[in-house]
N, C-alpha and C positions, 0 to 999 in steps of 0.2 A: 608152039613154044610155051613152056611153063612159066607162069609169072612168079617172081619172087616175092614172097610174103614178108613184109616187114612188121615185126613185133616191137611195138612201142614200149619202152619201159613204163610199168604201172606202179603206182604207189600201193604198198600193202595196206590192208584195212587197218592194221594197229598204227602205221605211220600216218594215215589220213586222221585217224582219231587224235593223235597227238598234235596235230596242227590246229585243231580246233580250240578256241578259248572256253575257259570254264564260266566266264561271266561276260555279259554283254551289257554296256550301258545304254539307256535310252537315249536316242538321237533325235535332234529337232525335226529330221526329215522322216522320221517313223510315223505311220499313221497310228493315231492315238485317241482315246476317248476317257475323260475323267468321270469316274463313277463314284459318288459318295454313297457310303453304306453306314448306317448305324447298327452295330452288332450288339444286341441286348442279351444274348444267350452266349455265355462263356463257361466252357467246362475245362478244367485243367486237369491233365493227367500227367503229373510230374514224378519222376523217379530220380534218386540221387546216387552219386558214386564218388570214389576217390578221384581227385582232380587229374592225377598222374596216369590213371587208367581209364580215361572217360571214354575212349573208342573201343575198348575191349568188351565185347558182348558177354563174356564169361565173367566179367568182373562182378564182385558181390555188390548188390544194391543196398545202399545204407539207409535209405528211408524213402517214404512216398509223400505225396502231396498233403494227404491228410495229417500225418505225423508232423510236417513242418508247421502247418496252420495251428495245430494243437500245441505248439511249442516244445514238442518233445525231441526235435532235432534242430538246434540253432544252426543258421547258415554260416558256416565258418569259411576262411579262405581256402582250405583244403577240399572243400565240397564243389561239386560241379553237377550240371545236368548230365543224366545218362542219355545215350542216343535215342532210347526208347521214348523219351519225354515227348508229349504232344499238348497242344490246346485246341479244342473244337469250338469255333465260333460261328454264330448264324445271325442273320439279321435281314432287314429289307433297304433298298435303295430309295432314293427320292430324287428323282431326275426326269428329264424330258424323255418320254417314250418314243416320240418321233425321231429325236436326234440319235437315240441308242439303236433303234432299228435301222436306221440309215448307215450307221457304223457297221453293225454286225452284219448286215446283209450285203456288205462289199465282199464278203465271203460266201460262195455259193452254198456251203454247208449249212449256213445259219439262215437261209431264206424262210424257214418255218416261223421265225420270230415275228413276221409281219401278222400273224394270227392272233398276237397276244399284246395286251398293255403291259409295258415294261417300266412304267413310272415308278413302281414299287417291287422291282424284281427281287425275289427271294435270293439270298447268298449264303453259301456255306463253305466254310474254309477250314482246312486242317492246318495248323501252324506247326512247322518243324523248325527247330533251333540249330545254328551252327555257328562256329567261332572261325574267323578268317582274317588274316592280316593284309590280304591284297586290297589295295586301294579301289579297286573296280568292283569288288564285292559289296552288295547292298541288299535291302530287302526286295526280294523277287519271287514271283510264284508262276504257277501255271493254272490255266482255267479252261472250262468248257461250259457250254450251256445245254442242259438236258431238258427234253420236252416230256411233259406229263400229260395227264388227261385234260386238265383245265388250266394249266399254268407252265411256266418254265422256270428252272433253278439255274443260277450260276453256282458251279462248284469248282473247287479247286484246292490247291496247296500252296501255301506262302511259306518260303524259306526266309526265316527271320534271323538277321545277324544280330549277334548280341556279345556283350562283354561282360555283362554283370548280372548275376541270377536276381539280386534284389530289384534292379530296374524292370525286369520281366514281371515280377510280382506285382510291382505298382502299376505298370502299363496295362496289364491284362486283368486287373482286379474287378474293375467295375465295367459298366457299359462304355463302349468306345466307338467313336466315329472315325473311319478310316476312307481316305480317297485313294481308290485303286485307279491306276492307269492302264487302261486295256490296250493291247496292241494286236496285230495280226502276225507277229513274229513267231515262227515255228522253231522246233528243236534241231533243225538241220546243221546249224553252225555252232552248237553248244555241245561241249564234252560232257554228255550226260552220264558217262560211265565213271566220272570222277566225283571226288568230294565237291560239295555237298549233296549233289544230285543222286549219287549212289545210295542215299538213304531210302530211295524209292526203287521199285522194279522199273526196268527200261521201258516195259509196256505201258507204264503210267503215262508216259510222255506223248504217246499216240493221240492224235486229233486233239491236241491242246495247245494253247497260245500263251505267250509270256505276258504277265502284267507286273506293274511296280507299284510300290507305295509312294505317294507324293511326299 
């Protein structure tokens, strides 16, 4: 006797993606580690556009970072950061190597860090800017730890929520100290195909974990 096959309804891929949230708040129950980093190398690569067309890649770029610094293009209310704007920051941490190793090795993919001193771990971040009215949105990024011949480097991308260009200029002007809250949270429950994560290719989020700014 032939058995009847029951086909249970399945959600389509697009429907599953739509059920995910764009942002995730840090919870007290999340595994986390606070890492203090002094960033002493800051390279700004800003371009500016008309505020009404800021998400249009075909929009005419009105000025560059050098022109703003030289006073050739005052920052007025109708000027906004173009989506191509970036800041590249690098520095070193100052923390307990033993405690950071203990946290990172909870993930099997990072067991190699036991071979290194992480008290002054090198850190390199690309900062991407976005505007968002959602109250759950915050400064949030994605990180990975890369192994080199004689050291490891924490690399990643910080998505920085902003509302005022002038505040960004002041904040990233000089040497800055940031506290990164590292987690073991992956991409699975985040709608990475949506803004602002779609500023990066989907493959970027592979093998990376979420971090927050304190």
